[in-house]
Backbone as JSON, one array per atom type, in Angstrom:
{
  "sequence": "MVKFCVLSSGSTGNAALLATSHTRILIDAGLSLRELSKRLASIGESCEQLDAILLTHEHSDHISGLLRLLRKRKFTIPVYSTRLTAPEIDWEEAEPRLQCFQAGMSFTIGDIAVQSFSIPHDARDPVGFCFRAGGVRIGLATDLGYIPDSLRFHLREVDLLLLESNHDIEMLKVGPYPWSVKQRVMGRRGHLSNDVVCDFLTSDLDPWTRTLILGHLSEHNNHPELVRMGAESVLARRSHPARLVVAEQSHPTEVFAF",
  "N": [[1.28, -17.6, 12.87], [1.74, -15.26, 10.07], [-0.01, -13.4, 7.99], [-0.2, -12.04, 4.85], [-1.71, -10.05, 2.4], [-2.46, -8.49, -0.69], [-5.26, -7.1, -1.45], [-6.25, -5.48, -3.52], [-4.55, -3.36, -5.87], [-3.99, -0.5, -7.51], [-5.08, 2.45, -9.78], [-7.59, 2.72, -9.23], [-8.71, 1.69, -6.99], [-7.54, 0.52, -3.46], [-6.45, -1.89, -1.17], [-5.55, -3.68, 1.39], [-4.75, -6.69, 3.43], [-3.5, -7.66, 6.58], [-2.86, -9.89, 8.79], [-2.73, -11.79, 11.89], [-2.65, -14.76, 14.08], [-4.39, -13.56, 16.0], [-4.82, -10.88, 15.43], [-6.37, -8.66, 12.82], [-5.79, -6.57, 10.35], [-6.7, -4.08, 8.16], [-5.56, -2.42, 5.42], [-5.93, 0.41, 4.2], [-9.13, 1.37, 2.33], [-10.17, 1.4, -0.13], [-12.15, -0.15, -1.89], [-15.64, -0.92, -3.17], [-18.08, -1.54, -0.53], [-18.96, -4.07, -1.27], [-17.32, -5.41, -3.09], [-15.19, -5.32, -1.51], [-16.02, -7.24, 0.57], [-16.35, -9.41, -0.91], [-13.75, -10.26, -1.74], [-12.11, -10.68, 0.4], [-13.52, -12.64, 1.45], [-12.75, -14.44, -0.55], [-10.24, -15.28, 0.29], [-10.68, -16.32, 2.65], [-11.44, -14.91, 4.83], [-13.28, -12.12, 6.5], [-15.26, -9.01, 6.73], [-16.3, -8.8, 9.14], [-14.35, -9.88, 10.96], [-12.4, -8.0, 11.2], [-10.11, -5.94, 13.25], [-9.15, -3.65, 12.99], [-8.8, -0.74, 11.15], [-6.33, 0.91, 9.01], [-4.97, 3.76, 7.49], [-3.38, 5.11, 4.92], [-3.7, 7.46, 3.53], [-5.7, 10.13, 2.28], [-6.9, 10.0, -0.43], [-9.21, 8.95, -2.78], [-9.04, 6.66, -4.03], [-7.85, 5.18, -2.08], [-9.58, 5.3, 0.1], [-12.53, 5.15, -0.59], [-14.61, 3.07, 0.05], [-14.77, 3.36, 2.6], [-16.51, 4.58, 4.63], [-18.9, 3.06, 4.16], [-18.27, 0.56, 5.03], [-17.54, 0.98, 7.67], [-20.33, 1.64, 8.55], [-21.57, -0.71, 8.16], [-20.0, -2.07, 10.18], [-21.11, -0.91, 12.31], [-19.86, 1.36, 13.3], [-18.07, 0.65, 15.3], [-15.32, -0.45, 14.82], [-12.08, 0.6, 15.22], [-10.37, 3.65, 13.35], [-7.28, 3.88, 12.3], [-5.23, 7.03, 11.67], [-3.31, 9.64, 10.42], [-3.11, 12.71, 12.31], [-3.21, 14.94, 10.57], [-4.37, 13.77, 8.41], [-6.97, 12.83, 8.98], [-9.03, 15.11, 9.24], [-9.4, 15.65, 6.7], [-10.99, 13.82, 5.32], [-14.58, 13.19, 4.71], [-16.47, 12.63, 6.88], [-19.29, 12.57, 7.15], [-21.06, 13.28, 9.03], [-20.76, 11.22, 10.71], [-19.59, 9.56, 13.48], [-16.72, 8.23, 13.89], [-14.63, 5.78, 15.16], [-11.69, 7.13, 16.06], [-8.08, 6.82, 16.11], [-5.7, 8.6, 16.27], [-2.75, 9.47, 14.99], [0.72, 11.03, 15.05], [2.69, 11.49, 12.08], [5.46, 9.27, 11.54], [5.31, 8.27, 14.0], [5.29, 5.31, 16.31], [3.49, 2.42, 17.11], [1.17, 0.11, 18.36], [-1.18, -2.48, 17.41], [-3.08, -4.78, 18.7], [-1.01, -7.65, 18.4], [0.51, -6.72, 16.64], [3.24, -4.71, 15.44], [3.57, -1.08, 14.28], [5.14, 1.09, 12.53], [5.07, 4.02, 11.51], [5.82, 6.3, 8.59], [6.69, 9.24, 6.87], [6.11, 10.2, 3.41], [6.55, 11.32, 0.21], [3.95, 12.69, -1.43], [1.06, 14.17, -3.16], [-0.85, 14.3, -1.06], [-2.42, 15.57, 2.07], [-1.05, 14.46, 4.33], [0.73, 12.03, 3.8], [1.41, 8.6, 4.34], [3.64, 5.7, 4.91], [4.18, 2.47, 5.87], [5.62, 0.16, 8.35], [5.5, -3.14, 9.32], [5.9, -5.45, 12.18], [5.54, -8.46, 13.33], [5.26, -11.69, 14.93], [8.0, -12.0, 14.49], [8.24, -11.41, 11.83], [8.91, -8.86, 9.27], [7.6, -6.59, 7.48], [7.0, -4.27, 4.74], [5.35, -1.16, 3.54], [4.91, 0.84, 1.0], [3.54, 2.93, -1.07], [2.28, 5.07, -3.68], [3.91, 7.65, -4.08], [6.09, 10.35, -5.0], [9.19, 10.23, -5.4], [11.81, 8.45, -4.08], [13.0, 8.77, -1.11], [15.61, 9.22, 1.22], [15.22, 8.75, 4.01], [12.87, 6.74, 3.32], [14.59, 4.56, 2.35], [16.03, 3.88, 4.81], [13.94, 3.02, 6.42], [12.99, 0.8, 5.02], [14.79, -0.92, 5.59], [15.94, -4.39, 6.28], [13.31, -5.7, 5.65], [10.98, -8.63, 5.44], [9.08, -8.69, 3.4], [8.06, -6.75, 0.72], [5.88, -4.17, -0.4], [5.67, -2.23, -2.8], [5.49, 0.9, -4.77], [4.99, 0.72, -8.18], [3.95, 2.54, -10.64], [4.01, 3.82, -13.25], [4.97, 3.76, -16.8], [7.33, 5.57, -18.35], [7.41, 6.42, -21.0], [4.69, 5.62, -21.86], [3.44, 7.11, -20.09], [4.06, 9.73, -21.19], [2.99, 9.56, -24.13], [0.35, 9.09, -23.48], [-3.24, 9.09, -22.48], [-3.8, 11.43, -20.4], [-4.23, 14.79, -19.56], [-1.81, 17.46, -19.93], [-1.13, 18.61, -17.54], [-1.86, 16.9, -15.56], [-0.13, 14.7, -16.42], [2.39, 16.08, -15.75], [1.95, 16.2, -13.0], [1.94, 13.44, -11.92], [4.73, 12.69, -12.66], [5.97, 14.52, -10.96], [7.61, 15.21, -7.9], [6.03, 14.84, -6.14], [4.26, 13.11, -6.86], [4.07, 9.97, -8.48], [5.96, 6.73, -8.41], [7.87, 5.88, -11.23], [8.4, 3.16, -13.38], [11.36, 2.94, -14.11], [12.65, 4.36, -12.07], [12.07, 2.57, -9.93], [13.21, 0.3, -10.71], [16.04, 1.4, -10.6], [15.98, 1.67, -7.88], [15.73, -1.01, -6.96], [18.07, -2.14, -7.97], [20.01, -0.77, -6.82], [19.37, -0.4, -3.82], [17.67, -2.25, -2.9], [17.13, -4.19, -0.06], [19.21, -6.9, 1.2], [17.75, -8.77, 2.6], [15.26, -9.08, 2.0], [12.73, -11.08, 1.09], [10.65, -11.47, -0.65], [9.23, -9.49, -3.24], [6.56, -7.05, -3.88], [5.02, -5.34, -6.23], [3.19, -2.86, -7.0], [0.18, -0.63, -7.46], [-0.21, 0.1, -9.88], [-0.7, 1.95, -13.07], [-3.51, 2.22, -14.73], [-3.87, 3.21, -17.63], [-1.17, 3.89, -18.03], [0.88, 1.86, -17.99], [1.77, -1.35, -17.73], [1.23, -4.82, -16.52], [3.35, -6.71, -17.43], [5.37, -4.91, -18.37], [6.3, -4.03, -16.05], [7.04, -6.25, -14.69], [8.98, -7.39, -16.66], [10.97, -5.58, -16.42], [11.71, -5.47, -13.59], [12.21, -8.12, -13.08], [14.71, -8.63, -14.6], [16.58, -6.89, -13.22], [16.43, -8.07, -10.44], [17.41, -10.57, -11.14], [20.08, -10.22, -11.22], [20.95, -10.18, -8.43], [22.87, -11.15, -5.76], [21.47, -12.2, -3.65], [18.44, -13.76, -3.78], [15.08, -12.87, -4.69], [11.71, -12.97, -4.67], [9.23, -12.32, -7.08], [6.15, -10.45, -7.37], [3.55, -9.05, -9.06], [1.24, -7.1, -8.23], [-2.22, -6.89, -9.03], [-5.28, -4.52, -10.12], [-7.73, -5.95, -10.44], [-8.02, -8.19, -9.02], [-7.13, -10.41, -5.87], [-3.62, -10.69, -4.9], [-1.76, -13.83, -4.03], [-2.06, -15.24, -0.85], [0.22, -14.35, 1.41], [2.2, -16.35, 3.54], [3.85, -16.64, 6.49]],
  "CA": [[1.29, -17.34, 11.7], [1.63, -14.01, 9.78], [-0.46, -13.59, 6.44], [-0.42, -10.37, 4.13], [-2.55, -10.12, 1.15], [-2.92, -7.38, -1.48], [-6.65, -7.3, -2.15], [-6.54, -4.57, -4.53], [-3.74, -2.25, -6.04], [-3.93, 0.27, -8.58], [-5.23, 3.69, -9.8], [-8.94, 2.99, -8.77], [-8.99, 0.95, -5.56], [-6.43, -0.19, -3.19], [-6.72, -2.47, -0.06], [-4.48, -5.08, 1.9], [-5.17, -7.22, 4.64], [-2.28, -8.12, 7.28], [-3.24, -10.86, 9.83], [-2.07, -12.73, 12.63], [-4.15, -15.54, 14.76], [-5.04, -12.69, 17.17], [-5.44, -9.62, 15.04], [-6.61, -8.72, 11.46], [-5.82, -5.25, 10.12], [-7.11, -3.58, 6.93], [-5.06, -1.27, 5.27], [-6.7, 1.3, 3.41], [-10.25, 0.82, 2.08], [-10.44, 1.94, -1.62], [-12.8, -0.96, -2.49], [-16.81, -0.86, -2.63], [-18.17, -2.81, 0.31], [-19.37, -5.48, -1.79], [-16.14, -5.98, -3.66], [-14.29, -5.81, -0.41], [-16.27, -8.31, 1.35], [-15.8, -10.64, -1.86], [-12.16, -10.48, -1.91], [-12.02, -11.1, 1.89], [-14.11, -14.04, 1.47], [-11.8, -15.33, -1.56], [-9.04, -15.76, 1.27], [-11.37, -17.02, 4.15], [-11.49, -13.76, 5.94], [-14.78, -11.24, 6.35], [-15.22, -7.62, 7.3], [-16.66, -8.89, 10.58], [-13.24, -10.27, 11.84], [-11.41, -7.02, 11.18], [-10.0, -5.37, 14.12], [-8.62, -2.07, 12.85], [-8.51, -0.2, 9.66], [-5.49, 1.73, 8.87], [-5.02, 4.75, 6.48], [-2.18, 5.73, 4.09], [-3.97, 9.03, 3.08], [-6.99, 10.41, 2.1], [-7.26, 10.09, -1.74], [-10.52, 8.52, -2.86], [-8.72, 5.2, -4.09], [-7.74, 4.21, -0.79], [-10.86, 5.36, 1.3], [-13.77, 5.34, -1.22], [-15.32, 2.22, 0.9], [-14.5, 3.11, 4.12], [-17.72, 4.63, 5.43], [-19.95, 1.89, 4.11], [-17.53, -0.58, 5.9], [-17.8, 1.45, 9.11], [-21.51, 1.35, 8.99], [-21.76, -2.19, 8.31], [-19.67, -2.2, 11.56], [-21.82, -0.03, 13.14], [-18.65, 2.55, 13.69], [-17.17, -0.27, 16.35], [-13.84, -0.65, 14.58], [-11.06, 1.63, 15.05], [-9.48, 3.68, 12.25], [-6.03, 4.78, 12.43], [-5.35, 7.98, 10.86], [-2.64, 10.78, 10.86], [-3.66, 13.81, 12.98], [-3.72, 15.95, 9.46], [-5.13, 13.2, 7.51], [-8.19, 12.59, 9.4], [-9.96, 16.16, 9.09], [-9.45, 15.55, 5.29], [-11.94, 12.96, 5.5], [-15.64, 13.73, 4.51], [-17.14, 11.49, 7.62], [-20.65, 12.67, 6.63], [-21.53, 13.6, 10.22], [-20.48, 10.05, 11.54], [-18.27, 9.37, 14.5], [-16.06, 6.91, 13.79], [-13.42, 5.56, 16.26], [-10.52, 7.58, 15.22], [-7.18, 6.72, 16.58], [-4.89, 9.22, 15.26], [-1.33, 9.39, 15.41], [1.6, 11.48, 14.16], [3.56, 10.66, 11.2], [6.65, 8.91, 11.92], [5.23, 7.58, 15.33], [5.36, 3.98, 16.23], [2.41, 1.97, 17.93], [0.82, -1.37, 18.36], [-2.55, -2.71, 17.15], [-3.14, -5.77, 18.91], [0.11, -8.38, 18.49], [1.29, -6.04, 15.44], [3.83, -3.43, 15.67], [3.47, -0.45, 13.52], [6.09, 2.01, 12.31], [4.85, 5.07, 10.2], [6.84, 7.18, 7.79], [5.89, 10.34, 5.97], [6.24, 9.62, 2.37], [6.35, 12.46, -0.77], [2.84, 12.62, -2.26], [0.38, 15.25, -3.06], [-2.14, 14.31, -0.25], [-2.06, 16.06, 3.09], [-0.21, 13.97, 5.26], [0.75, 10.59, 3.18], [2.42, 7.65, 5.2], [3.65, 4.45, 4.63], [4.13, 1.76, 6.89], [6.27, -1.1, 8.39], [4.82, -3.71, 10.38], [6.52, -6.43, 12.67], [4.66, -9.67, 13.91], [5.73, -12.94, 14.85], [9.3, -12.33, 14.04], [8.27, -10.7, 10.29], [8.8, -7.51, 9.11], [6.75, -5.93, 6.33], [7.15, -2.76, 4.44], [4.57, -0.78, 2.72], [5.08, 2.34, 0.43], [2.93, 3.46, -2.6], [1.82, 6.72, -3.6], [5.3, 8.65, -3.59], [7.02, 10.7, -6.26], [10.37, 9.85, -5.41], [12.27, 7.67, -2.93], [13.98, 9.85, -0.15], [16.84, 8.54, 1.99], [14.44, 7.94, 5.12], [12.45, 5.53, 3.02], [15.91, 3.44, 2.31], [16.09, 3.62, 6.05], [12.76, 2.44, 7.0], [12.5, -0.19, 4.39], [15.59, -2.13, 5.94], [15.51, -5.93, 6.8], [11.82, -6.32, 5.59], [11.02, -9.78, 4.7], [8.46, -8.61, 2.41], [7.84, -5.32, 0.44], [5.28, -3.45, -1.08], [6.44, -0.82, -3.4], [4.76, 1.26, -5.96], [5.5, 0.88, -9.67], [3.08, 3.24, -11.02], [3.84, 4.03, -14.51], [6.17, 3.7, -17.65], [7.48, 7.13, -18.7], [7.0, 6.71, -22.42], [3.5, 5.49, -21.78], [2.63, 8.5, -19.81], [4.0, 10.71, -22.11], [2.01, 9.56, -25.13], [-0.89, 8.63, -22.94], [-4.58, 10.14, -22.66], [-3.83, 12.28, -19.53], [-3.68, 16.26, -19.86], [-0.41, 17.71, -19.77], [-1.04, 19.01, -16.39], [-1.93, 15.62, -14.91], [1.21, 13.91, -16.47], [3.34, 16.62, -14.69], [1.65, 15.88, -11.52], [2.39, 12.15, -12.13], [5.95, 12.91, -12.91], [6.67, 15.26, -10.25], [8.56, 14.81, -6.64], [4.77, 14.46, -5.11], [3.45, 12.25, -7.82], [3.74, 8.26, -8.62], [7.06, 6.39, -8.85], [7.94, 5.32, -12.48], [9.02, 1.65, -13.2], [12.64, 3.15, -14.11], [13.05, 4.78, -10.65], [11.79, 1.29, -9.17], [14.42, -0.68, -11.11], [17.22, 1.92, -9.64], [16.02, 1.42, -6.39], [15.91, -2.63, -6.58], [19.52, -2.28, -8.16], [21.07, -0.12, -5.63], [18.96, -0.28, -2.42], [16.67, -3.29, -1.84], [17.8, -4.8, 1.16], [19.38, -8.34, 0.82], [16.8, -9.5, 3.61], [14.06, -9.12, 1.23], [12.85, -12.37, 0.03], [9.25, -11.0, -1.41], [8.91, -8.06, -3.51], [5.4, -6.8, -4.61], [5.26, -4.29, -7.03], [1.76, -2.49, -7.17], [-0.43, 0.53, -7.69], [0.09, 0.18, -11.55], [-1.8, 2.89, -13.69], [-4.47, 1.61, -15.79], [-3.59, 3.73, -18.88], [0.14, 4.27, -18.3], [1.86, 0.92, -17.53], [1.39, -2.77, -18.02], [2.12, -5.64, -15.86], [4.48, -7.42, -18.03], [6.5, -4.13, -18.41], [6.95, -4.07, -14.71], [7.57, -7.95, -14.44], [10.4, -7.72, -17.25], [12.1, -4.69, -15.97], [11.97, -5.98, -12.3], [13.1, -9.27, -13.18], [16.16, -8.49, -14.94], [17.31, -6.22, -12.19], [16.38, -9.07, -9.5], [18.08, -11.8, -11.52], [21.57, -9.84, -11.07], [21.34, -10.02, -7.25], [23.07, -12.19, -5.0], [20.42, -12.71, -2.71], [17.23, -13.81, -4.39], [13.75, -12.47, -3.96], [10.51, -13.56, -5.56], [8.65, -10.97, -7.61], [4.88, -10.63, -7.57], [2.92, -8.05, -9.46], [-0.32, -6.95, -7.66], [-3.32, -6.04, -9.82], [-6.43, -4.05, -9.7], [-8.61, -7.03, -10.65], [-7.94, -9.59, -8.24], [-5.86, -10.44, -4.93], [-2.61, -11.5, -4.75], [-2.07, -15.03, -3.21], [-1.78, -14.87, 0.55], [1.71, -14.89, 1.8], [2.06, -16.76, 4.88], [5.23, -16.5, 7.49]],
  "C": [[0.84, -15.98, 11.32], [1.27, -13.9, 8.42], [-0.73, -11.89, 6.07], [-1.02, -10.88, 2.63], [-3.05, -9.06, 0.61], [-4.24, -7.91, -1.96], [-6.89, -6.81, -3.28], [-5.45, -3.52, -4.73], [-3.76, -1.77, -7.28], [-4.72, 1.77, -8.4], [-6.97, 3.89, -9.18], [-9.41, 2.2, -7.66], [-7.72, 0.18, -4.92], [-6.89, -0.76, -1.58], [-5.71, -3.45, 0.31], [-4.75, -5.52, 3.22], [-3.58, -7.81, 5.37], [-3.04, -8.72, 8.44], [-2.38, -11.69, 10.56], [-2.99, -13.77, 13.19], [-4.9, -14.64, 15.66], [-5.64, -11.44, 16.42], [-5.52, -9.45, 13.27], [-6.54, -7.1, 11.07], [-5.97, -4.83, 8.25], [-6.48, -2.23, 6.64], [-5.36, -0.6, 4.02], [-8.09, 0.61, 2.86], [-11.04, 1.39, 0.89], [-11.44, 0.89, -2.4], [-14.61, -0.93, -2.05], [-16.73, -2.19, -1.42], [-18.4, -4.2, -0.16], [-18.26, -6.24, -2.42], [-15.18, -6.3, -2.48], [-14.61, -7.05, 0.42], [-16.27, -9.62, 0.34], [-14.52, -11.04, -1.9], [-11.69, -10.87, -0.58], [-12.4, -12.29, 2.02], [-13.38, -14.97, 0.66], [-10.69, -15.82, -0.48], [-9.26, -16.34, 2.45], [-11.1, -15.97, 5.09], [-12.96, -12.78, 5.54], [-14.34, -10.03, 7.24], [-15.49, -7.81, 8.75], [-15.45, -9.2, 11.62], [-12.19, -8.96, 11.78], [-11.27, -6.33, 12.39], [-9.75, -3.89, 14.15], [-8.73, -1.65, 11.21], [-7.41, 1.07, 9.82], [-5.11, 2.4, 7.53], [-3.73, 5.31, 6.07], [-2.33, 7.21, 3.99], [-5.2, 8.94, 2.41], [-7.71, 10.55, 0.41], [-8.15, 9.03, -1.9], [-10.19, 6.87, -3.3], [-8.2, 4.53, -3.0], [-8.52, 4.44, 0.38], [-12.24, 5.03, 0.65], [-14.84, 4.23, -0.57], [-15.22, 2.21, 2.11], [-15.68, 3.26, 5.1], [-18.8, 3.66, 5.39], [-19.35, 0.78, 5.04], [-17.77, 0.01, 7.47], [-19.21, 1.3, 9.43], [-21.9, 0.06, 9.22], [-21.34, -2.83, 9.91], [-20.13, -1.6, 12.62], [-20.78, 0.8, 14.08], [-18.01, 1.7, 14.95], [-15.61, -0.56, 15.99], [-13.37, 0.43, 14.37], [-10.38, 2.15, 13.98], [-8.48, 4.58, 12.44], [-5.58, 5.59, 11.31], [-4.16, 8.98, 11.39], [-3.33, 11.77, 11.23], [-4.31, 14.47, 11.78], [-4.54, 15.07, 8.57], [-6.77, 13.21, 7.92], [-9.33, 13.73, 9.19], [-10.02, 16.32, 7.5], [-10.66, 15.02, 4.66], [-13.42, 13.39, 5.64], [-16.46, 12.44, 5.56], [-18.62, 11.71, 7.79], [-21.56, 12.75, 8.07], [-21.32, 12.19, 11.38], [-19.54, 10.44, 12.56], [-17.78, 8.45, 14.44], [-14.92, 6.78, 15.04], [-12.05, 5.81, 16.03], [-9.2, 7.38, 16.27], [-6.11, 7.5, 15.96], [-3.58, 9.43, 16.02], [-0.49, 10.35, 14.46], [2.66, 10.83, 13.28], [4.87, 10.35, 11.63], [6.52, 8.34, 13.29], [5.15, 6.08, 15.04], [4.17, 3.62, 17.32], [2.06, 0.61, 17.62], [-0.62, -1.51, 18.2], [-2.47, -4.37, 17.26], [-1.38, -6.77, 19.13], [0.8, -7.61, 17.22], [1.97, -4.66, 15.73], [3.79, -2.65, 14.6], [4.33, 0.78, 13.43], [5.67, 2.75, 11.33], [5.78, 5.92, 9.59], [6.32, 8.1, 6.88], [6.78, 9.89, 4.37], [6.07, 11.1, 1.18], [5.09, 12.14, -1.59], [2.04, 13.83, -2.42], [-1.13, 15.13, -2.27], [-1.7, 15.25, 1.02], [-1.14, 15.65, 4.14], [0.13, 12.54, 4.75], [1.78, 9.86, 4.29], [2.55, 6.27, 4.6], [4.22, 3.67, 5.68], [5.31, 0.37, 7.18], [5.74, -1.58, 9.4], [5.85, -4.77, 10.86], [5.43, -7.08, 13.6], [5.23, -10.99, 14.01], [7.08, -13.04, 14.23], [9.37, -11.8, 12.57], [8.05, -9.61, 10.2], [8.43, -7.44, 7.67], [6.7, -4.63, 5.89], [6.04, -2.42, 3.45], [4.66, 0.55, 1.96], [4.76, 2.31, -1.02], [2.47, 4.78, -2.41], [3.03, 7.64, -3.2], [5.91, 9.03, -4.84], [8.33, 10.52, -6.54], [10.73, 8.92, -4.15], [13.55, 8.53, -1.98], [14.81, 8.85, 0.77], [16.29, 7.79, 3.19], [13.8, 6.75, 4.42], [13.42, 4.54, 3.1], [15.98, 3.07, 3.68], [15.05, 2.7, 6.64], [12.6, 1.08, 6.29], [13.9, -1.36, 4.52], [15.11, -3.38, 6.41], [13.84, -6.24, 6.8], [11.84, -7.5, 4.96], [10.09, -9.61, 3.3], [8.27, -7.26, 2.15], [7.04, -4.91, -0.45], [5.41, -2.28, -1.58], [5.54, -0.46, -4.79], [5.52, 1.23, -7.29], [4.72, 1.27, -10.67], [3.05, 3.21, -12.78], [5.47, 4.04, -15.85], [6.2, 5.1, -18.06], [7.07, 7.35, -20.35], [5.52, 6.47, -22.54], [2.77, 6.53, -21.56], [2.73, 9.68, -20.73], [3.19, 10.97, -23.39], [0.53, 9.32, -24.82], [-2.0, 9.86, -23.12], [-4.77, 11.42, -21.44], [-3.54, 13.69, -19.84], [-2.29, 16.46, -19.35], [0.0, 17.89, -18.16], [-0.84, 17.71, -15.17], [-0.61, 14.7, -15.06], [2.3, 14.8, -15.67], [3.35, 16.51, -13.44], [2.2, 14.59, -11.31], [3.64, 12.03, -11.99], [6.63, 13.32, -11.88], [6.78, 14.47, -8.79], [7.6, 14.63, -5.71], [3.87, 13.59, -5.87], [3.46, 10.74, -7.28], [5.6, 8.11, -8.97], [7.02, 5.54, -10.28], [8.56, 3.84, -12.39], [10.58, 1.78, -13.42], [13.36, 3.46, -12.72], [12.92, 3.49, -9.85], [12.91, 0.62, -9.46], [15.73, -0.01, -10.44], [17.24, 1.49, -8.29], [16.12, -0.2, -6.17], [17.5, -2.7, -7.12], [20.34, -1.94, -7.04], [20.86, -0.44, -4.24], [17.94, -1.38, -1.78], [17.57, -3.94, -1.2], [18.11, -6.25, 1.07], [18.42, -9.32, 1.66], [15.89, -9.77, 2.79], [13.83, -10.05, 0.51], [11.45, -12.4, -0.78], [9.01, -9.78, -1.91], [7.44, -7.97, -4.2], [5.26, -5.57, -4.96], [3.6, -4.08, -7.48], [1.34, -0.94, -7.66], [-0.09, 0.85, -9.16], [-0.88, 1.24, -12.19], [-2.37, 1.98, -14.73], [-4.03, 1.87, -17.21], [-2.07, 3.76, -19.13], [1.18, 3.14, -17.94], [1.05, -0.54, -17.86], [2.03, -3.8, -17.23], [3.42, -6.25, -16.02], [5.39, -6.35, -18.33], [7.05, -4.24, -17.12], [7.7, -5.3, -14.29], [8.99, -7.91, -15.26], [11.31, -7.01, -16.69], [12.73, -5.24, -14.64], [12.82, -7.12, -12.11], [14.32, -9.39, -13.41], [17.36, -7.96, -14.08], [17.48, -7.33, -11.08], [17.42, -10.27, -9.71], [19.89, -11.62, -11.4], [21.91, -9.89, -9.48], [21.78, -11.31, -6.91], [22.56, -12.92, -4.17], [19.01, -12.93, -3.59], [15.98, -13.45, -3.76], [12.62, -12.67, -5.21], [9.86, -12.25, -5.88], [7.09, -11.37, -7.82], [4.29, -9.3, -7.89], [1.51, -8.03, -9.29], [-1.15, -6.28, -8.85], [-4.43, -5.52, -9.28], [-7.59, -4.85, -9.69], [-9.15, -8.03, -9.75], [-6.97, -9.46, -7.22], [-4.77, -10.89, -5.34], [-2.74, -13.07, -4.05], [-1.98, -14.4, -1.94], [-0.51, -15.37, 0.94], [1.77, -14.97, 3.13], [3.66, -16.84, 5.23], [4.95, -17.17, 8.83]]
}
């Protein structure tokens, strides 16, 4: 069995679990150790069972709980990071078990095949991932300013896709952020808007995809119901049905089992 759960997704903390009967991977560690432990326990998992941690990039909402988790595991758990991302993290003189890879490389962790790919975001070397295990293919792409052609290629034939739907353009324009931050969010190395995501779903969502998770919603510049209404109106016109789930900051999604 292959299991996937988004433990948290949003502007202040991101983490997801991908598991088979032999391998458990934590993707990003943007939750406190206490909260991560709590959410893993809620789905019958624990920090002690993790076999690896896989990082998308070095921003704090993706790594804020990393060092505490590593200390709890006495730095025995390997951390997979791109060669350029790893030096951007303050390891506080710790000696993690780093497994560095070049963005674009494929590798395996236990019985899970991992394909990395570069994404456009204002981090040092941000990546998304496609995973294959037990005949199931799962795609993950959050924190990106636009959708390049390469992303469309990598997200083909995924059974489940976690994609960013960060902000509503009008909410962002009238929201509390300084103009410089608004420009960053809307820029080509910022975050995806709901409108851009709906355009992608209309023209490029692979017919193979049966479960779509939209995540990394901005706390101030978006709302789950806006995301849901926009995406559902597009998905309803597809000849191939896809189930929609909106991931939130405050609680995990259900566990998707294949």
